[in-house]
N, C-alpha and C positions, 0 to 999 in steps of 0.2 A: 151457616154451612150445614150440609147434610151430614148426619153422623156416619162415621165409618165403622164404628163398633157399637153393637148393642150388648150390654151386659145383662144376662138373664139370671136372676137370683130367685130360684124356686125353693120355698122353705115350708117347714111344718114343725112347730114345737122346738124352736132353736134359740130360746131366750138366753141361754147360757153363753152362746157363741156369736150371735148375729151382729152385735155391736162391733166386735172386733173385725168381723168380716166386712162390714160397711166401711169402717175406717181404713182397712187395707185397700179397698177399691178406690176410695177417695184420695189415697196417698200415692197413686200411680204417677209416674213421670211421663204420661201420655197426654196430649192436648185434650182437655175436657170439652172443648168445643166440637170435638169429633166423636163424642161419647154420649150415649143415652143409657139409662138403667131402667129395666122393667122388673119390678118385684111381683111375684105371685105367692101369696100366702094361702096355702091349701088347707084351710080349716084348723089353724093352730088353736090349741086350748090353753095356751099360756100367754105371756106378754110379748111374743114375737111381733105380732102385727102392730102393737102400740110403739115398739121400739123403731120399727121400720118407718112408720108414719112420722115419728118425731124427726128422724134424720131427713126423710124425703121432703119435708116442708121447708127445710132451710139449706139443703145442699146446693152447690153451684153447678150441678150437673143436671141436665134434663132428666126427669124421672117420672115414672108412673107406677102406682101401686094398685094391684088387684087382689081381691079376697074372694075365695070360693069355699064352699062346704066340701069337704074332702072328696075329690074326684080322681085323685091319683096323679102320679108323677108324669105320666105320658100326656095327660090333659094339660097339666100346668105348663110343661115345656112347649106344647103346641100353642098355648096362649101367647107365649113370648114370640114364637116364630110368626104367628099371624100378624103381630103388631110391630115386628122389628123393621127398622128403617135402615140399619147399618148393612154394610157388605159382609160383615162377620158377626157371629154371636159368640161371646165368651161366656161359658156357663160357670157360675160361682156358687158352690153349695153354701148353705147358711152356717156351716161350721168350719169354713176354710179361712185362711189368711194368705195373702199373696205377697211375694217379694215386690219391691218398688218398681222393678223393671219388667214385671210379668206381662202386662198388656202390650207394652212396646215390642218386646221380643217376639211374642206370638204373632202380632200383626206383621212385623217385618218379615218373619219367616213365611207367612202365608202369601204375602205380596211377591216373594221371590220364588215360590214353588206352586205354580197354578194347578198342578195335578194332585196336590195334597188337599183333601177335602176336610180332614180333621187332624188337628195336632194338639198334643197335651204337654203341659209343663211337667216338671219332675218333682216327685215327693222329696222334700228336704230330708237328708239323712241326719237328723238331729234328735237327741234324746227326747222322749215324751215325758209326761208328768209322773210316770212311775215305770217300773220294769216292764210290766205287761204292755203299757202304752208304747214303750220304746220298741219292743218286739213287733208290735202291730205296725208301727211306722216303718221299721226296717223290712218286714215281710212284704208289705204292700209296695214298697219301693223296688224290692228285688223282683217281684212278680211282673214288673213292667220293664225290666232290663232286657228287652228283646228288640230285634229289628222289625218294626211294624210294617215295613215296606216289603218284607220277604213273604213268600208263600207259606213258610212254616208258622207264621204268626196268625194265620187265618182264624184260628179258634181262640185267639187272645184278644180281650177287649181293653180298650183304653179307658172306658167309663166316660162320664160326662163332666163331672166337676173338674175344673182346671183345664178344660178343653176349649179350643176355638173351632167353630164350624163355619164353613163357607156357605153363605145363605143361598147362592145360586144353585148349589148342589142339592140343598134341601128342597128347593122349589122343583127340582128335576126328579128326585127319587122319592119324594113324599116325606111326610112328617113322622113323628113318633106314633107308634101303635098305642092307642089310648086304653087298650085292654091291659096294658102293663100299669099296675097301680103302685107297686112298691119298687121293684128292681127289675133290671133286664131290658128296659126300654132303649138304653143306649147301645147295648150289644146287638140287639135286633136291627137297629137302624144302621149300625156300622156294617153289618153283613150286606144290607141292600146297597150301601155306598160302595163297598168293595165290588159287589156284583155289577155295578154300573161302570167299573173300570177306574175308579179313583183309589188313591192310596191314603194311608194313615201314617202319622209320624209322631215324634216327640221333640220337644224344644228344651234347651238347657236354661230354664227359668223356674224358680222354686216356688212351691206352695206348701203349706202345712194344714193338717186336718185336726179333727176333734181330739186326737191322741195327745195333743200338746197339754191338755188339762188333766190327763190321767185316764185310766180305764180299769174297770173291775171285771172279774171273770163272769159275773152275772150279766153285765152289760155286753160283754163280748159274745156270750152265748145268745142273748136276745137278738143282737144284730145279725148274726149268721143264721140263726133259726129263721128269722124273717126273710133273709135272702133265699134260703132254701124253699120257704113257703111260696114266695113270689116267683121263684124260678120254674115252678111247675108249668106255667103257661108258656114260658120260653122254650122249654124242652118239648112241650106238646106241639108248638108251632115249628120249631127247627129240629125235627126228628133226625137223629143220626149225626148231628154236628159234633157232639162230645160223647165219648164212650164212658158209661158210668164207672167201669172198673178203674178208669184213670183218676177218678176223684173219690175213691174209697179211702178210708183212714190209712191203710198201709201205703197206698200211693202218695197220699198227702205227707206222710212221714218222710218218704224218700225225697219228695219235692222239697221239703223243709231242709233236708241235709244238703241238697244241691244248692239251694238258695243261701244257706248258712256259709257254705264254702265260698260262694261268690261274694257275699258281703264281707267275710273275714278278710279277704284279699284287699278290700278297699278301706275297711274301717279298723281292722285289727281288734275288734271288740269280741271277746270270748263269749259274751252273752248270746251272740247270734246262734250258737249251737243248741240253744233252748228252742229254736224255731220249730224243729220237727215235732216236738210235743205240743206246741201251740197250734201248729197246722192240724194235727190230729184232733185236737179239741174242737177247733172251728169246723172241721169236716163233720164231726159227730153232730154238732149243732145244726149244720146245714142239712144233713140227712134227716134229722128229726123233723125239721120244718117241711122238707120236701115230702116225706112220707105222710105227714099230717095233711098237707095240701092235696096229695094224691087220694087219700081216703075221703076227704071232703068232696073232691071233684066227682068221684065215682059212686058216692052213696046214693041210694034211691031217693027220688024226689016225688 
């Protein structure tokens, strides 16, 4: 039978997490005869590729493994799109784990909502490996507690990991911009999808990210500094979409307060009121990377 779903797993240096990720994909309650998996290892320098090959050689799901010398996330995702046979692509990051019903719920939702081009599962509101990891989990969950089908959410991105994409829409609006090497490729494509008249949404099926193993301040700084660095091209391409004053540290602190209040009503966890300080820290890291990228972009050649 023709696969209905292509699972795209694009990874780089994920040896700590990727085995859990693969196991959670293989543990889905969705018929595997309707699934294919495409792995793209984009130049890992650890054991990620070896782990993937070990599982791919014995799994009962149709799978293909590609290995490239680091060409960026946009290129890796397009490799999946070019080879996908399924009607849908579910993107799974190499540090994620999925609930058992994840694939089934996302596919059922898309089958029933033809004008939805992209839908995302929800971040599980579960404690992380330490306090900082829990705050990061809660904060990322809160940032997506919006109605993505409303006009007000136009400048809100679902991201790619944990999302299902309708392949026919990708054929229509085009693939990922391969100039995005680190972050922003998903938001850029979402804007084109919305511009073509399609909607985005969320589905009540849970996933967990890298925070489940814990997080250090150094690691958090590095992650958001890189996001800022790679966001330069996004802002250069999508001029005027987001006003910079809205993502300065004071604005981030206020956003943290609002998200903390939202989360406290559902979790009753007092630690959520530390989110404003964490948001401020992440924004500083983001701006550090953004400014560094800006200076590199405009330096004389």
